[in-house]
C-alpha positions as CSV (number, residue, x, y, z in Angstrom):
1,M,84.8,120.6,167.5
2,S,82.1,120.7,169.8
3,N,79.9,124.0,170.1
4,E,78.9,123.4,173.3
5,L,82.5,122.7,174.6
6,K,83.6,126.2,172.9
7,D,80.3,127.9,174.5
8,Q,81.6,126.2,177.9
9,I,85.2,127.6,177.1
10,L,84.1,131.0,176.4
11,E,81.6,131.3,179.4
12,A,84.5,130.4,181.6
13,L,86.6,133.0,179.9
14,E,84.0,135.6,180.8
15,E,85.5,135.4,184.3
16,V,88.8,136.7,183.2
17,I,88.9,140.4,183.9
18,D,91.5,142.7,182.1
19,P,92.5,144.3,185.8
20,E,93.2,147.8,183.6
21,L,89.7,148.1,182.1
22,G,87.5,145.9,184.3
23,I,85.9,144.1,181.5
24,D,86.5,140.3,180.7
25,V,88.4,139.2,177.9
26,V,85.6,137.8,175.9
27,N,83.6,141.2,175.7
28,L,86.8,142.9,174.9
29,G,86.9,141.1,172.0
30,L,90.5,139.6,173.0
31,I,89.8,136.0,172.0
32,Y,90.2,135.3,168.5
33,E,90.3,131.5,168.2
34,V,89.3,128.4,170.3
35,N,90.6,125.3,168.8
36,F,90.5,121.6,169.9
37,P,94.0,120.0,168.2
38,E,93.8,116.9,170.4
39,A,91.5,115.1,172.8
40,E,91.4,116.9,176.0
41,K,93.4,119.8,174.9
42,V,92.4,123.3,173.9
43,H,94.4,126.1,171.9
44,I,93.5,129.6,172.1
45,V,94.7,132.7,170.2
46,M,94.1,135.8,171.6
47,T,95.5,139.6,171.9
48,M,96.0,142.2,174.2
49,T,94.5,145.8,173.9
50,S,98.1,146.8,173.5
51,M,101.7,145.4,172.8
52,G,103.0,147.0,176.1
53,C,100.0,145.5,178.1
54,P,101.7,145.1,181.8
55,M,99.2,142.7,182.7
56,A,99.7,140.2,179.8
57,G,101.0,137.7,182.0
58,Q,98.3,137.8,184.8
59,I,95.4,137.7,181.8
60,V,97.2,134.7,180.2
61,A,97.5,133.0,183.4
62,G,93.9,133.7,184.3
63,V,92.7,132.4,180.9
64,K,94.5,129.1,181.4
65,N,93.3,128.7,185.0
66,A,89.8,129.7,184.0
67,V,89.6,127.1,181.4
68,L,91.2,124.3,183.5
69,D,89.4,125.0,186.5
70,N,85.9,125.1,184.9
71,V,85.4,123.0,182.0
72,D,85.5,119.4,182.5
73,G,87.5,117.2,180.0
74,I,90.4,119.9,179.3
75,K,93.9,118.8,180.8
76,D,96.0,120.8,178.6
77,I,96.0,124.3,177.2
78,D,98.1,126.6,174.9
79,V,97.4,130.1,174.7
80,D,99.2,132.1,171.9
81,V,99.1,136.1,172.4
82,V,99.1,137.3,168.6
83,W,99.5,141.2,167.5
84,N,98.1,140.5,163.8
85,P,95.1,141.7,163.6
86,P,95.6,144.2,166.0
87,W,92.9,144.8,168.5
88,S,90.8,147.6,168.3
89,K,87.6,149.1,169.7
90,E,85.4,147.6,166.8
91,R,86.1,144.2,168.9
92,L,84.2,145.4,171.6
93,S,81.0,143.9,172.5
94,R,77.8,146.0,172.8
95,Y,78.0,145.4,176.5
96,A,81.9,146.6,176.9
97,K,81.1,149.5,174.6
98,L,78.6,150.5,177.2
99,A,80.6,149.9,180.3
100,L,83.3,152.1,178.9
101,G,81.3,154.7,177.5
102,I,82.0,154.3,173.9
103,H,79.3,155.4,171.5
104,G,78.8,154.0,167.8
Protein backbone atom coordinates (compact mmCIF):
# COMPACT_ATOMS: atom_id res chain seq x y z
CA MET A 1 0.00 0.00 0.00
CA SER A 2 1.31 3.38 -0.95
CA ASN A 3 1.42 5.88 1.90
CA GLU A 4 1.10 8.64 -0.69
CA LEU A 5 -2.11 7.12 -2.05
CA LYS A 6 -3.49 6.65 1.46
CA ASP A 7 -2.68 10.31 2.23
CA GLN A 8 -4.50 11.39 -0.96
CA ILE A 9 -7.56 9.39 0.09
CA LEU A 10 -7.58 10.85 3.60
CA GLU A 11 -7.21 14.33 2.13
CA ALA A 12 -10.19 13.69 -0.15
CA LEU A 13 -12.18 12.40 2.83
CA GLU A 14 -11.58 15.67 4.67
CA GLU A 15 -14.11 17.11 2.19
CA VAL A 16 -16.86 14.80 3.53
CA ILE A 17 -18.64 16.76 6.23
CA ASP A 18 -20.95 15.21 8.80
CA PRO A 19 -24.05 17.38 8.21
CA GLU A 20 -25.11 17.27 11.86
CA LEU A 21 -21.75 18.23 13.37
CA GLY A 22 -20.24 20.29 10.53
CA ILE A 23 -16.86 18.54 10.79
CA ASP A 24 -15.24 16.16 8.33
CA VAL A 25 -15.18 12.39 8.83
CA VAL A 26 -11.38 12.27 9.22
CA ASN A 27 -11.21 14.81 12.05
CA LEU A 28 -14.23 13.19 13.70
CA GLY A 29 -12.23 9.96 13.83
CA LEU A 30 -14.81 8.00 11.83
CA ILE A 31 -12.26 6.44 9.47
CA TYR A 32 -10.77 3.30 11.00
CA GLU A 33 -8.92 1.73 8.05
CA VAL A 34 -7.95 2.40 4.45
CA ASN A 35 -6.83 -0.74 2.60
CA PHE A 36 -6.00 -1.64 -1.00
CA PRO A 37 -7.13 -5.24 -1.63
CA GLU A 38 -6.60 -4.97 -5.40
CA ALA A 39 -5.16 -2.55 -7.92
CA GLU A 40 -7.49 0.41 -8.47
CA LYS A 41 -9.68 -0.63 -5.51
CA VAL A 42 -9.89 0.80 -2.00
CA HIS A 43 -11.63 -0.64 1.04
CA ILE A 44 -12.56 1.78 3.81
CA VAL A 45 -13.67 0.71 7.27
CA MET A 46 -15.48 3.43 9.15
CA THR A 47 -18.09 4.09 11.79
CA MET A 48 -20.67 6.70 12.65
CA THR A 49 -20.96 8.78 15.80
CA SER A 50 -24.07 6.80 16.77
CA MET A 51 -25.81 3.63 15.60
CA GLY A 52 -28.96 5.57 14.79
CA CYS A 53 -27.18 8.18 12.69
CA PRO A 54 -29.87 9.43 10.29
CA MET A 55 -27.23 10.72 7.87
CA ALA A 56 -25.27 7.45 7.54
CA GLY A 57 -26.34 6.83 3.94
CA GLN A 58 -25.46 10.36 2.90
CA ILE A 59 -22.07 10.18 4.63
CA VAL A 60 -21.17 6.81 3.03
CA ALA A 61 -22.19 8.15 -0.39
CA GLY A 62 -20.03 11.21 0.25
CA VAL A 63 -17.05 9.01 1.15
CA LYS A 64 -17.40 7.01 -2.07
CA ASN A 65 -17.83 10.09 -4.24
CA ALA A 66 -14.95 11.98 -2.61
CA VAL A 67 -12.50 9.17 -3.32
CA LEU A 68 -13.71 8.33 -6.82
CA ASP A 69 -13.86 12.00 -7.87
CA ASN A 70 -10.57 13.16 -6.33
CA VAL A 71 -8.08 10.31 -6.26
CA ASP A 72 -6.49 9.20 -9.53
CA GLY A 73 -6.16 5.47 -10.05
CA ILE A 74 -9.12 4.40 -7.90
CA LYS A 75 -11.94 2.83 -9.90
CA ASP A 76 -13.81 0.91 -7.18
CA ILE A 77 -14.50 1.51 -3.52
CA ASP A 78 -16.07 -0.57 -0.77
CA VAL A 79 -17.14 1.08 2.46
CA ASP A 80 -17.89 -1.04 5.51
CA VAL A 81 -19.62 0.67 8.41
CA VAL A 82 -18.76 -1.08 11.67
CA TRP A 83 -19.82 -0.54 15.27
CA ASN A 84 -16.91 -2.21 17.00
CA PRO A 85 -14.90 -0.57 18.32
CA PRO A 86 -17.56 2.00 19.11
CA TRP A 87 -16.83 5.61 18.28
CA SER A 88 -16.06 7.88 21.22
CA LYS A 89 -15.03 11.51 21.60
CA GLU A 90 -11.45 10.35 22.26
CA ARG A 91 -11.20 9.70 18.49
CA LEU A 92 -11.72 13.40 17.72
CA SER A 93 -8.74 15.31 16.40
CA ARG A 94 -7.57 18.38 18.28
CA TYR A 95 -9.21 20.52 15.58
CA ALA A 96 -12.58 18.75 16.03
CA LYS A 97 -12.42 19.08 19.82
CA LEU A 98 -11.79 22.81 19.50
CA ALA A 99 -14.57 23.21 16.92
CA LEU A 100 -17.04 21.35 19.13
CA GLY A 101 -15.93 23.08 22.34
CA ILE A 102 -14.72 19.86 23.94
CA HIS A 103 -11.86 20.30 26.39
CA GLY A 104 -9.46 17.58 27.41
